[in-house]
CHARMM internal coordinates of N, CA and C (Angstrom, degrees):
IC EDIT
DIST 1 N 1 CA 1.4674
DIST 1 CA 1 C 1.5443
ANGL 1 N 1 CA 1 C 109.72
DIST 1 C 2 N 1.3169
ANGL 1 CA 1 C 2 N 115.21
DIHE 1 N 1 CA 1 C 2 N -46.91
DIST 2 N 2 CA 1.4747
ANGL 1 C 2 N 2 CA 118.88
DIHE 1 CA 1 C 2 N 2 CA -179.14
DIST 2 CA 2 C 1.5263
ANGL 2 N 2 CA 2 C 109.89
DIHE 1 C 2 N 2 CA 2 C -61.73
DIST 2 C 3 N 1.3279
ANGL 2 CA 2 C 3 N 115.50
DIHE 2 N 2 CA 2 C 3 N -37.16
DIST 3 N 3 CA 1.4695
ANGL 2 C 3 N 3 CA 119.19
DIHE 2 CA 2 C 3 N 3 CA -179.10
DIST 3 CA 3 C 1.5228
ANGL 3 N 3 CA 3 C 110.22
DIHE 2 C 3 N 3 CA 3 C -61.07
DIST 3 C 4 N 1.3348
ANGL 3 CA 3 C 4 N 116.31
DIHE 3 N 3 CA 3 C 4 N -42.17
DIST 4 N 4 CA 1.4627
ANGL 3 C 4 N 4 CA 119.56
DIHE 3 CA 3 C 4 N 4 CA -179.13
DIST 4 CA 4 C 1.5273
ANGL 4 N 4 CA 4 C 109.97
DIHE 3 C 4 N 4 CA 4 C -61.78
DIST 4 C 5 N 1.3258
ANGL 4 CA 4 C 5 N 115.94
DIHE 4 N 4 CA 4 C 5 N -40.01
DIST 5 N 5 CA 1.4664
ANGL 4 C 5 N 5 CA 119.51
DIHE 4 CA 4 C 5 N 5 CA -178.87
DIST 5 CA 5 C 1.5210
ANGL 5 N 5 CA 5 C 109.89
DIHE 4 C 5 N 5 CA 5 C -64.13
DIST 5 C 6 N 1.3260
ANGL 5 CA 5 C 6 N 115.28
DIHE 5 N 5 CA 5 C 6 N -40.86
DIST 6 N 6 CA 1.4697
ANGL 5 C 6 N 6 CA 119.69
DIHE 5 CA 5 C 6 N 6 CA -179.03
DIST 6 CA 6 C 1.5340
ANGL 6 N 6 CA 6 C 109.44
DIHE 5 C 6 N 6 CA 6 C -63.49
DIST 6 C 7 N 1.3039
ANGL 6 CA 6 C 7 N 115.75
DIHE 6 N 6 CA 6 C 7 N -44.25
DIST 7 N 7 CA 1.4742
ANGL 6 C 7 N 7 CA 119.91
DIHE 6 CA 6 C 7 N 7 CA -179.45
DIST 7 CA 7 C 1.5230
ANGL 7 N 7 CA 7 C 109.54
DIHE 6 C 7 N 7 CA 7 C -63.28
DIST 7 C 8 N 1.3120
ANGL 7 CA 7 C 8 N 116.55
DIHE 7 N 7 CA 7 C 8 N -42.07
DIST 8 N 8 CA 1.4640
ANGL 7 C 8 N 8 CA 120.06
DIHE 7 CA 7 C 8 N 8 CA -178.64
DIST 8 CA 8 C 1.5314
ANGL 8 N 8 CA 8 C 109.87
DIHE 7 C 8 N 8 CA 8 C -62.93
DIST 8 C 9 N 1.3326
ANGL 8 CA 8 C 9 N 115.34
DIHE 8 N 8 CA 8 C 9 N -43.03
DIST 9 N 9 CA 1.4669
ANGL 8 C 9 N 9 CA 119.76
DIHE 8 CA 8 C 9 N 9 CA -179.72
DIST 9 CA 9 C 1.5262
ANGL 9 N 9 CA 9 C 109.49
DIHE 8 C 9 N 9 CA 9 C -63.26
DIST 9 C 10 N 1.3238
ANGL 9 CA 9 C 10 N 115.75
DIHE 9 N 9 CA 9 C 10 N -43.57
DIST 10 N 10 CA 1.4662
ANGL 9 C 10 N 10 CA 119.42
DIHE 9 CA 9 C 10 N 10 CA -178.89
DIST 10 CA 10 C 1.5339
ANGL 10 N 10 CA 10 C 109.89
DIHE 9 C 10 N 10 CA 10 C -63.58
DIST 10 C 11 N 1.3210
ANGL 10 CA 10 C 11 N 115.29
DIHE 10 N 10 CA 10 C 11 N -42.01
DIST 11 N 11 CA 1.4607
ANGL 10 C 11 N 11 CA 119.74
DIHE 10 CA 10 C 11 N 11 CA -179.21
DIST 11 CA 11 C 1.5326
ANGL 11 N 11 CA 11 C 109.89
DIHE 10 C 11 N 11 CA 11 C -62.13
DIST 11 C 12 N 1.3150
ANGL 11 CA 11 C 12 N 115.87
DIHE 11 N 11 CA 11 C 12 N -41.23
DIST 12 N 12 CA 1.4667
ANGL 11 C 12 N 12 CA 119.73
DIHE 11 CA 11 C 12 N 12 CA -179.72
DIST 12 CA 12 C 1.5226
ANGL 12 N 12 CA 12 C 109.98
DIHE 11 C 12 N 12 CA 12 C -64.69
DIST 12 C 13 N 1.3233
ANGL 12 CA 12 C 13 N 115.70
DIHE 12 N 12 CA 12 C 13 N -43.22
DIST 13 N 13 CA 1.4700
ANGL 12 C 13 N 13 CA 120.06
DIHE 12 CA 12 C 13 N 13 CA -179.63
DIST 13 CA 13 C 1.5260
ANGL 13 N 13 CA 13 C 109.96
DIHE 12 C 13 N 13 CA 13 C -64.07
DIST 13 C 14 N 1.3176
ANGL 13 CA 13 C 14 N 116.62
DIHE 13 N 13 CA 13 C 14 N -44.22
DIST 14 N 14 CA 1.4677
ANGL 13 C 14 N 14 CA 120.94
DIHE 13 CA 13 C 14 N 14 CA -178.53
DIST 14 CA 14 C 1.5261
ANGL 14 N 14 CA 14 C 109.07
DIHE 13 C 14 N 14 CA 14 C -63.48
DIST 14 C 15 N 1.3069
ANGL 14 CA 14 C 15 N 117.41
DIHE 14 N 14 CA 14 C 15 N -43.95
DIST 15 N 15 CA 1.4623
ANGL 14 C 15 N 15 CA 121.35
DIHE 14 CA 14 C 15 N 15 CA -179.06
DIST 15 CA 15 C 1.5239
ANGL 15 N 15 CA 15 C 110.48
DIHE 14 C 15 N 15 CA 15 C -62.55
DIST 15 C 16 N 1.3123
ANGL 15 CA 15 C 16 N 116.19
DIHE 15 N 15 CA 15 C 16 N -41.26
DIST 16 N 16 CA 1.4659
ANGL 15 C 16 N 16 CA 119.66
DIHE 15 CA 15 C 16 N 16 CA -178.70
DIST 16 CA 16 C 1.5195
ANGL 16 N 16 CA 16 C 110.13
DIHE 15 C 16 N 16 CA 16 C -67.58
DIST 16 C 17 N 1.3379
ANGL 16 CA 16 C 17 N 115.55
DIHE 16 N 16 CA 16 C 17 N -40.26
DIST 17 N 17 CA 1.4716
ANGL 16 C 17 N 17 CA 119.37
DIHE 16 CA 16 C 17 N 17 CA -178.65
DIST 17 CA 17 C 1.5357
ANGL 17 N 17 CA 17 C 109.26
DIHE 16 C 17 N 17 CA 17 C -67.21
DIST 17 C 18 N 1.3193
ANGL 17 CA 17 C 18 N 116.03
DIHE 17 N 17 CA 17 C 18 N -40.53
DIST 18 N 18 CA 1.4659
ANGL 17 C 18 N 18 CA 119.71
DIHE 17 CA 17 C 18 N 18 CA -178.96
DIST 18 CA 18 C 1.5314
ANGL 18 N 18 CA 18 C 109.70
DIHE 17 C 18 N 18 CA 18 C -63.83
DIST 18 C 19 N 1.3212
ANGL 18 CA 18 C 19 N 115.93
DIHE 18 N 18 CA 18 C 19 N -39.99
DIST 19 N 19 CA 1.4540
ANGL 18 C 19 N 19 CA 120.18
DIHE 18 CA 18 C 19 N 19 CA -179.30
DIST 19 CA 19 C 1.5278
ANGL 19 N 19 CA 19 C 108.81
DIHE 18 C 19 N 19 CA 19 C -68.88
END
COOR INIT
IC SEED 1 N 1 CA 1 C
IC BUILD
């Protein structure tokens, strides 16, 4: 469960940085 949260957070950060 924690792993999924970490991935989601990373994905959000990556998406924001890319934008």
